[in-house]
N, C-alpha and C positions, 0 to 999 in steps of 0.2 A: 549823796544825800544833800538836801537843800536846807540852809539855815533859816532863810526868810522866804516865805511863799508870797509872791506877788501875783494877784489874781486879775484875770480879765473875765467879764461875763458876756456871753453871746446870748442875747434875748432877754431883755429886762421887762418881762411881763408881770402879772399880778403875783405869781408865786415868789418872785424875788423881793417884793416890797417888805414883807415881814417874815415870812417863813424861812428865807435863806439869806438874802442879800446882806443885811446888817451883820450877820454872824461872821462874815469873812474878816471884818475889822475887830471883832471881839475876841477871837482866838489868838493866843500868844504866838508871835512869830508869823502872823498872817496879815496881809494888807490887800484891800481892794483898790487896784490901781486905775482900771479903765473899764467902762461898761459900753455895751453896744445895743442899739435898737434901730430897726429900719427907719422909723420915723425920727428924724433928727431932733425935732422939738421935744418929743417925749424922752429921748435919750438925754438931752441937756437938762430937762426937768428932773429926771431921776438922779443924775450926777449932782445937781445943786441941792436937792433935798437930802441926799445921803452922804454928802461930803466926799464924793469921789473925784479925784484930781482930773481925770480925763474921760471923755466920752466920744463916741463915733456912731455913725449909722452904717458902717461897713464891717462885716465879720473879719475880713482880712486884716483890718487894723488891730484886732485883738490877737489873731493867730501869729502875725508877724511883729508884734510889739517887742522891742529888744529887752525890756525890763520884766515882761510877764513870763513867768515860768509855770503857771498852772491856769487852766481855762475851765470855767463852769459854763456848761451848755444848757440853757433853760428854754430852748425853742421847742415847738411841737416835735414829737418823736420822728416824724418823717424826715427831718434834717439832722437828726442826731449823728447818724453814721457819717455823713458828709463832713460836718464840722469836726467831729471827734477824730476822724482819720487825718484830716488836714492838720489839726493841732498836734497830734502825736507825731506825725511826720516832721513837724517843725520843732520837735523836741520838748513839747510842753505836756505836763501831766494833765489828765482830763477827769473832771467830775461832771457827770451828765445826769440830767433829770430822768426819772422813770416814766414809762418803761424804757429799758436800755435803748431800744430802737423800735421802729414801726413794725418790723417783722424779724423772724428768726434769722433769715439769711443776712440781713444788714447787721444784726448783732454778731454773727459769726465773722463778718468782715472786720468789724471793730476789734474783736478779740484777737483776730489774727494779726492785725497791725500792732496792737499792744504787745503781743508776744514777740513779733519780729523786731520791733524797735526797743523792747525792754522799757517802754514808757508806761507808767502806772495808769490804770483805768478804773475809776470808781463810779458807782451808780447810787442815786439818791433814795435808796430804800431806808429811810431814817427810822422806821418803826423798830428796826433792829437795835436802836440805841435809846428808845424812849422808856421812861421808868415803868409805866404800866405794862408794856409788852415784855419788858425784862422781868417783871414780877411773874407774869404767866410762865415764862421760860424757867424761872427759878422754882416755882411751885411744881412744875412737871419734873424737873431734875432732882428735887428733894423727895420725890415720891408722894406728894400730897394727895394725888388721886390714884395712887398705885400704878399699875402698868397701863399706859395709854392704849385705848382700844380704837377710838375713831374720833374724827372731827367733822362737825357739821357747820357749814358757812351759809348764811342767808343775808343777802343784801337786796332789799326790795323797796322800791319807792315809786311814786307817780312820775309821769313825764312833767318836766317843768314847762311853763308857758312858752319860754323862748326856744325850747327844744322842739316845739310844735310849729313855730312860726318863723324863726330866724335861722334856719338850718345852714344857709350859705355862709353865715358869719361865725359858725361854731366849728373850730378845727377838730374837736373831739368827736364830731359826728361825720367826719370825712376820712374814710379809711386810708387815703393816700397820705394824710397828715398824722393820723393817730394810730394807724395799724388796724383799727376796728372801731367799735362803738365805745360807749361809756364803760363797758366791761374791760376793755384794754386799759383805760385810765384808772379805774378804781380797783378792780379785782387783782390787778398786778400787785398792789400793796398787800392784799390778803394772802395771795399765793406765795409771794416772796417770804412773808413771815412764817408761813407753814414750812417752807424750805428751811428757814432758820431753826425752827423747832425740831423738825423730824428728818431733815436731810432731803436729798433729791427725790423727786417723784420717779418711780420706776415703771409705772403703768398708769395711763390716763385715757378716759373715753369721755367725749363731750358732744353735746348737740347745741346748736345755736339757731335762733329763729328771729324773724321780725314779725311781731304780733300786733304792734300798735299802728304801723303804717305811716308814722310821722316822718321817717327818714329811711335811707336805704340800708344802713349798717344794722347789725344785730341789736336787739333790745331785750332779748330774753335768752338766758344761757343756763344749761344744766351740765354738771360734770361729776364724774366719779373717778377716784384715783387711789393709788396705793404708793406709800413712800418706801424707800429702801429699808427702813427699820421695821416694816410690817404694818404700821398704822395705816388704816384706810380712811378715806375722806370723801365727802360729797359737798356740793355747793349748788345753790340756786341764785341767780342774779336776774332781776327784772327791773326795768326802768320805765315801765308803762303801766304799773299796777295801781289799783285804787288806794286812796289814803288809808282806808281801814286795815289794810294788811301791811302797811309800811313797817320795815324791820331792818335792823342792822345788828346782827348777832353772830358771834362765833362761839361754838360750844364744843369743848374738848372733854370727852368722857373716858374715864379710866375704870379700873376694877374696884376702886374704893371711893369714887366721887366724880365730880365734874367741875370744870372751870368755865365760866360764862363771861364774855366781855364783848365790847363793841369794837368794830374795826375802824370807825371814823368819828364817833361821838366822844371818845376819850372819857368815858364814864368809869366808875369804880370797877375793879376786877372783882368778880364774885366767885367764891369757892363754896361748893356744896359738898359736905362730907359728914358722915355719922349723924345725920339729922340736923346739923348746924349749917347756918349760912353766914359766911364771913366776908365782909366787904374790905377791899383794899383800895382806898382812894389815892390819887397821886396828882402831882402837878407837872406839867410839861415846861420845858424852857421857853422863855419869851419868844425866841426865834426857834421854831420847832426843829429845824435842821441843825441847830448848833452842835449837839452832841456828835452827830455824824461828821459834820465839817471839821470838828476838832480832831476826830480820829483820822480823817483824810490828811490834815496838816501834819499831825504827829507821825503818820506813816511816811509822808514825804521827807520828814526831818530825820527819819530813822530811829525814832524813840517810841514807836507804838505800831499797832496794826489796825487795819480797818476791816470791819465785818461785812462790808458791802462792796464787792469788786465786780469787774467784768466777768470773772469766772463764776461767781455765784449768781449774778443777775441774769446771765444768759439762759439759765435754767428756767426762769419764769417765762421768758419769751418763748422758749421751746414748748412749755406746757400750754400756754395760751394758744399757740399755733395749732397744737393738736386738738384743742377743744373746739376751735371755730373753723378749722380748715375746710370741712365739708360745706359750710355755709357759703364760703367764698369760692368754692369750686363748682357751684351749681351753674 
């Protein structure tokens, strides 16, 4: 077990500015020692703005740093496996952005190395630690809606202007970097949280299509699934729909009521039961990954456990693969 966790970050993009980066210095027993970005000037700027002692434009400098014992990988998913495997083989714990990898095969390779080396592997599915999502879990576990019957996920929005005109500059729209389209980037959060609520998916069927024609990866996805505990679910994801149908809703229905909440807007949780509607507003931490990073640090210190690991996260990669595989095998 480690007493003090000294972190290095590979890939200091936008996600690290507020969501994650500052949290590494806020958790007790944790310190951000060095950061890396391919553009040296941007790496130096990040280090100066965030008070990080060292910076580099080479990932190897993080992986081989003698003082670093844990690495946060915040690059696009296409390079997660490469960097995570190198870091684990160098004896450093890994915390990697979601999805765990660009595809299920790469995720399997990462998990195999983690198991072979006994080096911990964590994945940034931080909704498992946020107050609103924990409220949803608590309501279900206390029987507020009776026995859960099904879940319905809807994430629908228009294409953004830059998604129609600047595709070559958007890694989320390039399957080799993202694993798929925007579905891989956003639905992974929703599907992982469903796994946290109901356990692994035991059966899933999905279809994916490109209906907008703005880029090559899928932009419209539909899926049906059943979890090991018997709950059934369905989802529709569209990123080229008109404004009038835009929606971000997850609805969990039970024998005595339903819970409705947003996957990304972080609005109040709404419980419908016995003719009443009850709102549960909540506040997220300033750095939205703080709660999960705290769990990662405490797990490495041997004083706690983390709810998002390679073992749990790989299941979401597997589910997404099954949903979109026919689209990419055409």
